[in-house]
C-alpha positions in Angstrom: -6.2 -10.7 16.7 -6.4 -7.2 18.1 -9.1 -5.6 15.9 -8.3 -2.2 17.2 -4.7 -2.4 16.0 -6.0 -3.4 12.5 -8.7 -0.7 12.5 -6.2 2.0 13.5 -3.8 0.9 10.8 -6.7 0.9 8.3 -7.5 4.5 9.3 -3.8 5.4 8.9 -3.9 3.8 5.4 -7.1 5.8 4.6 -5.4 9.1 5.6 -2.3 8.3 3.4 -4.4 7.6 0.4 -6.6 10.6 1.0 -3.5 12.8 1.2 -2.2 11.4 -2.0 -5.5 11.9 -3.7 -5.7 15.5 -2.5 -2.2 16.3 -3.7 -2.4 14.6 -7.1 -1.7 17.2 -9.7 -3.7 17.4 -12.9 -0.8 16.4 -15.1 2.5 14.6 -15.0 4.4 17.8 -15.9 3.1 19.5 -12.8 4.3 16.5 -10.7 7.7 16.7 -12.3 7.9 20.4 -11.6 6.9 20.3 -7.9 9.4 18.8 -5.4 6.8 19.5 -2.6 4.2 17.4 -4.4 6.7 14.7 -5.1 7.7 14.5 -1.5 4.2 14.5 -0.1 3.0 11.9 -2.6 5.9 9.5 -2.3 6.1 9.7 1.5 2.4 8.9 1.8 2.6 6.1 -0.8 5.6 4.6 1.2 3.6 4.8 4.4 0.5 3.3 2.7 2.5 0.3 1.5 4.2 -0.2 4.8 0.9 0.0 6.6 -0.5 -2.7 4.4 2.5 -4.9 5.1 2.1 -4.3 8.8 -1.6 -5.2 8.7 -0.7 -8.4 6.7 2.0 -9.4 9.2 -0.4 -8.8 12.1 -3.0 -11.0 10.5 -0.4 -13.7 9.6 0.9 -13.8 13.1 -2.6 -14.1 14.6 -3.4 -17.0 12.2 0.0 -18.6 12.7 0.7 -18.5 9.0 4.2 -19.1 7.7 6.6 -16.2 8.2 7.0 -14.4 4.9 10.5 -14.1 3.5 9.8 -10.8 2.0 7.3 -8.0 2.3 5.8 -9.0 -1.1 5.3 -12.5 0.1 3.2 -11.3 2.9 0.5 -10.5 0.4 0.9 -13.9 -1.4 0.4 -15.6 2.0 -2.7 -13.6 2.6 -4.0 -14.7 -0.7 -3.3 -18.4 0.1 -5.1 -17.9 3.4 -8.2 -16.6 1.6 -7.9 -13.1 3.0 -6.9 -11.3 -0.2 -8.0 -12.2 -3.7 -5.2 -12.9 -6.2 -5.5 -9.6 -8.0 -5.2 -7.6 -4.9 -2.3 -9.7 -3.6 -0.5 -9.3 -6.9 -1.1 -5.5 -6.9 0.1 -5.1 -3.3 3.2 -7.2 -4.0 4.0 -4.8 -6.9 3.4 -1.9 -4.5 6.2 -3.2 -2.4 8.5 -3.0 -5.4 7.6 0.7 -5.7 8.1 1.2 -2.0 11.6 -0.3 -2.2 12.5 1.9 -5.1 11.2 5.0 -3.3 13.1 4.2 -0.1 16.4 3.1 -1.6 16.7 4.9 -4.9 14.6 8.1 -4.6 16.9 10.0 -7.0 16.1 7.5 -9.7 12.3 7.8 -9.3 10.4 7.4 -12.5 7.7 10.1 -12.2 5.6 8.6 -15.0 5.2 5.4 -12.9 4.4 7.4 -9.8 1.8 9.4 -11.8 0.3 6.2 -13.1 0.1 4.8 -9.6 -1.6 7.9 -8.1 -4.1 8.2 -11.0 -4.8 4.6 -11.8 -4.0 2.4 -8.8 -5.1 4.0 -5.5 -8.1 1.6 -5.7 -5.7 -1.2 -5.1 -5.3 0.1 -1.5 -9.0 0.5 -1.2 -9.6 -3.1 -2.3 -7.0 -4.2 0.2 -8.8 -2.3 3.0 -12.2 -3.8 2.0 -10.9 -7.3 2.0 -9.2 -6.8 5.4 -12.4 -5.3 6.8 -14.3 -8.3 5.6 -11.8 -10.6 7.3 -11.9 -8.9 10.7 -15.8 -8.8 10.6 -15.9 -12.6 10.3 
């Protein structure tokens, strides 16, 4: 495994999550009113999820794990390999569902769900990062 690739991707993930955190408004109504905030937040969430998938695929390839049939399965495979705990794998698989909605049905975005993600679930990305860091240190 190329640790530098993983470390660079983890840094990219950190920047995305920091950007979301910096732009998180104090209320759902403010998010609903601001197209700029919506765009910044959704774009960075999409990037964060995709970066996590990329990291997972990199680790899976290095460990010659089975090829995932979906992005969500990437995280389930990481759980089976002992890289992610089951809670983090499940949360990241759900994040893929959000990413797919954001990419393919942006006009139908449920801003209440987005607000819940940015106020209650950014730690899912941090847990992912910690577990990946632990793996590459071993």
